[in-house]
C-alpha positions as CSV (number, residue, x, y, z in Angstrom):
1,M,-0.1,-0.1,0.2
2,P,1.4,3.6,-1.0
3,L,2.4,5.5,2.3
4,S,0.0,8.4,1.7
5,L,-3.0,5.6,1.2
6,F,-1.7,4.0,4.4
7,H,-1.5,7.4,6.3
8,D,-5.6,7.9,5.4
9,S,-6.1,4.8,6.1
10,V,-4.9,4.9,9.5
11,S,-6.3,8.5,10.3
12,S,-9.3,7.9,9.2
13,M,-9.4,4.6,11.4
14,L,-8.0,6.6,14.2
15,R,-10.5,9.7,13.6
16,N,-13.4,6.8,14.0
17,W,-12.0,4.9,17.1
18,I,-12.0,9.0,19.2
19,R,-14.9,10.0,17.7
20,D,-17.1,7.1,18.8
21,F,-15.1,6.9,22.3
22,R,-15.6,10.5,23.1
23,Q,-19.8,10.5,22.3
24,S,-20.0,7.4,24.6
25,L,-18.4,9.5,27.2
26,L,-21.3,12.4,26.4
27,R,-23.7,9.8,26.0
28,R,-25.0,10.1,29.7
29,P,-28.2,11.2,31.1
30,L,-28.7,13.7,34.0
31,H,-29.4,12.5,37.1
32,S,-33.8,11.9,36.9
33,R,-33.5,12.5,41.4
34,R,-33.3,16.1,42.8
35,R,-31.7,16.6,45.9
36,S,-32.8,19.3,48.0
37,A,-30.3,22.1,47.8
38,L,-27.5,23.8,49.8
39,Q,-28.8,24.3,53.8
40,N,-26.6,28.3,53.0
41,N,-28.2,28.6,49.5
42,S,-24.8,29.5,47.6
43,I,-20.7,29.1,47.7
44,A,-19.2,32.0,46.7
45,G,-22.2,33.8,45.4
46,V,-23.7,30.9,43.3
47,E,-26.9,28.5,44.7
48,A,-26.2,24.9,43.8
49,I,-29.0,22.3,43.4
50,E,-26.9,19.3,42.8
51,A,-23.4,17.9,42.4
52,R,-23.1,14.5,40.6
53,L,-19.9,12.5,40.2
54,L,-19.9,9.5,37.5
55,L,-17.9,6.4,38.3
56,T,-16.7,5.1,34.7
57,K,-14.7,2.0,33.9
58,L,-11.8,4.3,32.6
59,T,-9.1,3.6,34.9
60,G,-9.1,6.9,37.3
61,I,-10.9,9.0,35.4
62,W,-14.0,10.2,37.5
63,D,-16.7,12.6,35.4
64,L,-17.9,15.4,38.0
65,H,-21.2,17.2,36.6
66,F,-22.4,20.1,38.3
67,S,-25.4,22.0,37.9
68,W,-26.5,25.6,38.9
69,T,-29.9,27.6,39.0
70,S,-27.7,30.4,37.2
71,D,-28.4,27.4,34.4
72,I,-24.8,26.8,34.4
73,Q,-24.0,23.6,34.0
74,D,-20.6,21.7,33.0
75,N,-18.5,18.6,33.0
76,Y,-15.6,18.1,34.5
77,Q,-12.7,15.2,34.1
78,L,-10.8,14.5,37.2
79,Q,-7.7,12.0,35.8
80,L,-6.8,10.3,39.4
81,N,-3.0,10.0,39.7
82,R,-1.9,6.3,39.8
83,K,1.1,7.5,42.2
84,T,-0.8,9.5,44.5
85,N,-4.4,8.5,44.3
86,E,-5.3,12.0,44.2
87,S,-6.6,14.4,41.8
88,S,-8.2,18.1,41.8
89,I,-9.7,20.7,39.8
90,E,-10.4,24.5,40.3
91,L,-14.0,24.8,39.5
92,P,-15.6,28.8,39.0
93,G,-17.2,30.1,41.9
94,I,-16.6,27.5,44.6
95,G,-12.5,26.8,44.2
96,E,-10.5,23.5,44.2
97,V,-12.3,20.5,44.3
98,K,-9.9,18.0,45.6
99,L,-10.6,14.3,44.9
100,T,-8.7,11.3,47.0
101,K,-9.0,7.7,46.5
102,I,-8.0,5.6,49.9
103,R,-7.5,1.5,48.9
104,F,-8.7,-1.1,51.5
105,H,-10.8,-4.3,52.0
106,G,-8.2,-5.4,48.7
107,K,-10.9,-4.8,46.0
108,S,-12.3,-1.7,47.3
109,F,-12.4,2.2,47.9
110,R,-13.4,5.1,49.6
111,A,-13.7,8.0,48.1
112,K,-12.7,11.5,50.3
113,F,-13.7,15.5,49.2
114,E,-12.2,18.6,49.4
115,I,-14.1,21.5,48.3
116,G,-13.4,24.6,48.6
117,G,-10.2,23.4,51.1
118,T,-13.1,22.0,53.6
119,E,-12.9,18.4,53.9
120,G,-15.6,16.0,53.3
121,R,-16.7,12.2,53.4
122,I,-19.5,10.6,51.8
123,E,-21.5,9.0,54.0
124,G,-24.0,6.1,54.1
125,T,-24.1,2.4,52.9
126,G,-22.8,3.4,49.4
127,D,-19.9,4.4,49.8
128,V,-17.5,1.5,49.0
129,L,-17.0,1.1,45.1
130,D,-16.1,-1.6,43.5
131,E,-12.5,-1.3,42.5
132,N,-12.9,-2.4,38.8
133,H,-16.3,0.3,38.3
134,Q,-18.9,-1.6,38.2
135,P,-22.1,0.2,37.6
136,Q,-24.0,0.8,41.0
137,E,-26.4,3.3,41.9
138,L,-25.9,5.2,44.9
139,D,-27.5,8.3,46.6
140,V,-25.0,9.1,49.7
141,T,-24.0,12.4,50.6
142,V,-21.0,14.6,51.6
143,L,-21.3,16.3,54.8
144,L,-18.6,19.1,54.9
145,K,-16.7,20.4,57.8
146,G,-18.2,24.0,58.6
147,S,-21.3,25.9,57.1
148,V,-22.6,24.4,54.2
149,N,-23.7,21.0,53.8
150,L,-23.7,20.0,50.3
151,S,-26.3,17.2,48.8
152,L,-24.0,14.9,46.7
153,A,-25.9,12.4,44.3
154,M,-23.6,9.8,43.5
155,T,-24.5,7.6,40.2
156,S,-24.0,5.3,37.8
157,S,-27.4,5.4,35.6
158,P,-28.4,1.6,34.2
159,V,-29.2,3.1,31.1
160,I,-24.8,3.5,31.0
161,Q,-23.1,1.2,28.9
162,S,-19.5,1.1,30.5
163,P,-17.3,-0.1,27.8
164,P,-16.3,-3.8,27.6
165,H,-12.8,-5.6,28.3
166,T,-11.8,-5.4,24.6
167,N,-8.9,-5.0,22.8
168,D,-11.0,-2.2,21.2
169,A,-11.6,-1.0,24.5
170,L,-8.2,-0.8,25.6
171,R,-7.3,0.8,22.6
172,Q,-9.7,3.6,22.6
173,Q,-8.3,4.2,26.2
174,I,-5.0,4.3,25.4
175,L,-5.8,6.7,22.4
176,F,-8.1,8.9,24.7
177,E,-5.2,8.5,27.7
178,L,-2.2,9.6,25.4
179,P,-3.3,12.3,23.1
180,E,0.0,12.5,21.4
181,L,-0.4,9.1,19.9
182,T,-2.6,9.7,17.1
183,A,-1.2,12.8,16.1
184,A,2.0,10.2,15.6
185,L,0.6,7.5,14.4
186,I,-1.3,9.8,11.6
187,S,2.1,11.5,10.7
188,G,3.7,7.9,10.2
189,E,6.2,8.8,13.4
190,T,6.1,4.9,14.4
191,L,9.2,5.3,16.9
192,K,7.6,8.2,18.8
193,A,4.4,5.8,18.4
194,A,5.8,3.2,19.8
195,E,7.8,4.8,22.7
196,L,4.5,6.6,23.8
197,I,2.9,2.7,23.8
198,L,6.3,1.8,25.9
199,K,5.4,4.6,28.5
200,W,1.7,3.3,28.9
201,A,3.1,-0.1,29.0
202,A,5.9,-0.2,31.5
203,R,3.8,2.1,34.1
204,T,0.7,-0.2,33.7
205,G,2.4,-3.2,33.8
206,D,2.4,-5.1,37.4
207,F,5.5,-6.7,38.3
208,A,5.8,-10.2,39.8
209,L,8.3,-10.2,42.7
210,D,7.3,-13.8,43.4
211,G,7.1,-16.5,40.2
212,S,4.0,-17.4,41.6
213,T,2.3,-14.1,40.3
214,V,3.6,-14.7,37.0
215,N,1.5,-17.7,36.2
216,I,-1.5,-16.0,37.2
217,A,-0.9,-13.6,34.8
218,A,-0.2,-15.8,32.1
219,Q,-3.2,-16.7,31.8
220,A,-4.5,-13.7,29.9
221,N,-5.7,-14.6,26.6
222,S,-5.4,-10.5,25.7
223,A,-3.5,-7.6,26.1
224,A,-7.6,-6.4,27.2
225,D,-7.8,-9.4,29.7
226,L,-4.2,-8.6,30.5
227,F,-4.7,-5.4,31.6
228,Y,-8.5,-4.7,32.9
229,N,-8.9,-8.5,34.7
230,Y,-5.3,-9.1,36.5
231,F,-3.2,-5.7,36.4
232,E,-6.0,-3.1,37.9
233,P,-7.0,-5.4,40.3
234,D,-3.5,-6.1,40.9
235,V,-4.8,-9.9,40.6
236,G,-1.1,-10.8,39.4
237,G,1.6,-9.4,37.7
238,M,4.9,-10.7,35.4
239,S,8.7,-10.5,34.7
240,C,10.3,-9.8,31.3
241,G,8.9,-12.5,28.9
242,G,5.4,-11.1,30.4
243,Y,6.5,-7.7,29.8
244,G,7.8,-8.5,26.6
245,N,4.6,-9.8,25.1
246,Y,2.4,-7.1,26.7
247,F,4.3,-4.3,25.3
248,S,4.2,-6.2,21.9
249,S,0.2,-7.1,22.6
250,L,-0.2,-3.4,22.7
251,L,2.2,-2.4,19.4
252,K,0.1,-4.6,17.5
253,L,-3.0,-3.0,18.4
254,F,-2.0,0.0,16.6
255,E,-0.3,-1.9,13.7
256,I,3.2,-1.3,15.0
257,D,5.1,-4.7,14.2
258,S,7.9,-5.7,17.0
259,L,10.1,-8.9,17.5
260,N,10.8,-10.2,21.4
261,I,14.4,-11.2,22.2
262,G,15.3,-13.8,24.4
263,F,18.5,-13.4,25.7
264,G,21.5,-14.7,27.9
265,Q,22.4,-17.7,30.3
266,L,20.0,-20.4,31.2
267,P,18.6,-21.1,33.5
268,L,18.1,-18.0,35.3
269,L,20.2,-15.3,33.8
270,T,17.6,-14.5,30.9
271,H,16.0,-11.5,29.6
272,V,13.1,-10.8,27.2
273,T,13.7,-7.3,25.5
274,V,11.5,-5.8,22.7
275,V,13.2,-4.3,19.1
276,I,11.1,-2.5,16.6
277,P,12.3,-3.7,13.4
278,I,11.9,-0.5,10.5
279,R,13.5,-0.8,7.0
280,E,15.9,2.6,6.7
281,A,16.7,3.1,3.0
282,G,16.8,-0.8,2.3
283,T,18.3,-1.6,5.6
284,W,16.6,-3.3,8.7
285,K,17.0,-1.5,12.0
286,F,16.1,-3.2,15.1
287,Y,15.7,-0.1,17.8
288,L,15.4,-1.7,21.5
289,M,12.6,-1.0,24.0
290,D,12.5,-2.6,27.1
291,P,9.4,-2.5,28.8
292,T,10.3,-3.9,32.0
293,F,12.7,-1.5,33.1
294,G,10.9,1.4,31.4
295,T,14.2,2.0,29.0
296,T,15.9,2.9,25.6
297,F,19.3,4.2,24.8
298,I,20.1,7.3,22.6
299,N,23.3,7.2,20.1
300,P,25.2,10.1,20.3
301,E,26.6,9.6,16.5
302,T,22.9,9.4,15.3
303,A,21.2,11.6,17.8
304,Q,18.7,8.6,17.4
305,L,17.4,6.2,19.2
306,A,19.4,2.9,19.5
307,T,19.6,-0.4,17.7
308,L,19.8,-3.3,20.0
309,F,22.9,-3.8,17.8
310,D,24.2,-0.1,18.6
311,L,24.8,-1.4,22.5
312,I,26.7,-4.3,20.9
313,D,28.8,-2.4,18.7
314,F,29.7,0.3,21.6
315,K,30.8,-2.0,24.1
316,R,32.9,-3.9,21.3
317,A,34.4,-0.5,20.5
318,G,34.8,0.7,24.5
319,R,32.4,3.1,23.6
320,L,29.6,2.0,26.0
321,D,29.4,4.6,28.4
322,E,29.0,6.9,24.8
323,L,25.0,5.5,24.7
324,S,22.8,7.9,26.7
325,E,20.3,5.6,29.1
326,Q,16.6,6.9,29.2
327,T,14.4,5.7,31.5
328,I,10.7,5.9,32.4
329,D,9.3,7.4,35.7
330,L,8.0,3.9,36.9
331,G,7.2,5.1,40.1
332,E,3.1,4.2,39.3
333,R,3.9,0.6,38.7
334,D,2.5,-1.6,41.3
335,F,5.3,-4.6,42.5
336,L,3.4,-7.6,43.7
337,S,3.9,-10.2,46.0
338,P,1.9,-12.8,47.4
339,T,3.7,-12.5,51.0
340,P,5.7,-9.4,52.4
341,S,8.4,-8.4,50.8
342,S,12.0,-7.8,52.5
343,I,13.6,-5.3,49.6
344,P,14.8,-2.1,50.9
345,E,14.0,0.1,47.8
346,L,10.3,-1.3,48.1
347,T,7.5,0.9,50.0
348,F,4.4,-0.8,50.8
349,Q,1.3,0.9,49.1
350,G,-1.5,-1.8,50.8
351,M,-3.1,-5.0,50.5
352,S,-4.8,-6.1,46.8
353,S,-6.3,-9.1,45.8
354,G,-4.7,-11.2,48.3
355,N,-1.0,-9.2,46.8
356,Y,1.4,-7.1,49.2
357,V,1.5,-3.9,46.6
358,Y,4.6,-2.0,46.5
359,H,6.0,1.0,44.5
360,C,9.6,1.3,43.9
361,E,10.9,4.9,43.3
362,N,13.5,5.3,40.6
363,Y,13.7,1.7,38.9
364,S,15.4,1.0,36.2
365,L,18.1,-1.5,34.6
366,G,20.5,-0.3,37.4
367,T,17.9,-1.0,40.0
368,Y,17.3,-4.8,38.9
369,L,20.8,-5.8,38.2
370,Y,21.6,-4.5,41.5
371,W,18.9,-6.7,42.6
372,W,20.6,-9.4,40.4
373,S,24.2,-8.6,41.3
374,T,25.3,-11.9,43.4
375,S,23.7,-14.0,40.6
376,L,25.4,-12.1,38.2
377,N,28.8,-12.0,39.3
378,N,29.2,-15.6,40.4
379,S,28.7,-16.4,36.8
380,G,31.3,-13.6,35.7
381,Y,28.8,-11.1,34.7
382,S,29.4,-7.4,35.8
383,A,26.1,-5.6,37.5
384,D,26.2,-2.9,35.2
385,Q,25.1,-1.9,31.4
386,E,28.3,-3.9,30.4
387,G,27.5,-7.4,32.2
388,F,23.6,-6.5,30.6
389,V,25.0,-6.5,27.1
390,S,27.8,-9.4,27.7
391,L,24.4,-11.5,28.2
392,I,23.5,-10.6,24.9
393,E,26.5,-11.6,23.5
394,N,26.3,-14.9,25.7
395,W,23.4,-16.1,23.4
396,V,20.2,-14.9,22.0
397,Y,17.8,-17.9,22.1
398,N,14.8,-17.0,19.9
399,A,13.1,-13.6,18.3
400,L,8.7,-14.1,18.4
401,M,7.2,-11.9,15.7
402,Y,4.0,-9.9,16.7
403,G,2.5,-7.9,14.0
404,N,2.9,-8.8,10.2
405,Q,3.9,-12.1,9.8
406,T,5.1,-11.7,6.5
407,T,6.8,-8.3,6.6
408,M,7.8,-9.7,10.7
409,A,9.4,-13.0,8.7
410,E,11.2,-10.9,6.4
411,A,12.6,-8.5,9.5
412,R,13.3,-11.9,12.0
413,T,15.9,-13.3,8.8
414,A,17.9,-10.0,9.0
415,F,18.1,-10.1,12.8
416,I,19.5,-13.0,12.6
417,N,21.7,-12.4,10.4
418,E,22.8,-9.6,12.6
419,V,23.3,-11.8,15.4
420,T,25.2,-14.3,13.8
421,N,27.5,-11.7,11.7
422,R,28.6,-10.9,15.3
423,G,29.8,-14.4,15.9
424,I,26.7,-14.8,18.6
425,T,25.1,-18.1,18.9
426,F,21.1,-17.9,17.6
427,G,18.4,-20.6,18.7
428,Y,17.8,-23.3,21.0
């Protein structure tokens, strides 16, 4: 297909996705039951009749609807920060509205509000909501510590259909959460688009600190199943092979091809990373994007992303330190364990689905190599970038194809030739 036609096809497809998705967000009826007006009749001179909070199935997105007697009606979305579990927005005539999610009892959470700096908590029998954002009919009151009592109706109408747990729904959600992705795809900037998806995948995928949680996540039958039914409720996590599969499956949702590369020294010192094959001037380039560590490298000679073979060639030339390591902030990633962890870099967040949930500030390739330093050193590898590349040189045992099988078969053959031309063993 000519490049221009491909761009037009992708552009039309993406516009339809976004149009349908945004219409689904706006297709929400007003709450049919009216609550009493404010006791003191006004907040900053505006008489409020009703405040409605609608919980959607989208991760951490809250739709806040206010209507006033002055005929001012508006909708606001609060994007809940995964790291702090907080969000705030400045509303005209009211001031700051702050929302906090407090996790407890595994799968549930309680919402706390601060309106205009005054703290309020939801009270009533409906204050516990399902972590997976299942529709519920709630009618509760927020009592503010002050002279004003705000009546709040918190509902999810039966006519509102939550997006299903399908790959299409996940694709729409990613487009919604990554506004830059649409432009990158339309303009054919494959590497930029892949980098944006890498950030999303590396942050949303749960890490399994214990092998028993890896097998749980491996049971998922699609990227959507993995995200919605395992990572969101913290049921299971994964290690490098899982991250490679997750990232490549997400890339495939946007028609970006990839190869998952397994390398190292059996049985324990192995790793799976991802390369994005791009044909440039008749030659295949294999750009490295590692979702486990959220890591890419920059080649100083091109000022572009480094390929996997750049790492090998620069190491052999004694110039590995010239490659600039780029690391995504993974402070929001959940690290799961069925038992308490004693790793000092981890910070306990709470219990969820029977797992201990931790966060790790400044997690990176260096962190992982440090955790495995004893095993690496005992096998003759240094626990640094040079040791990491030495594992690639030791043995590349597979290159799994994701995406267009015909194109990837050609790319895979070229990749294997690059490996063997450097004297590295390929295959089992």
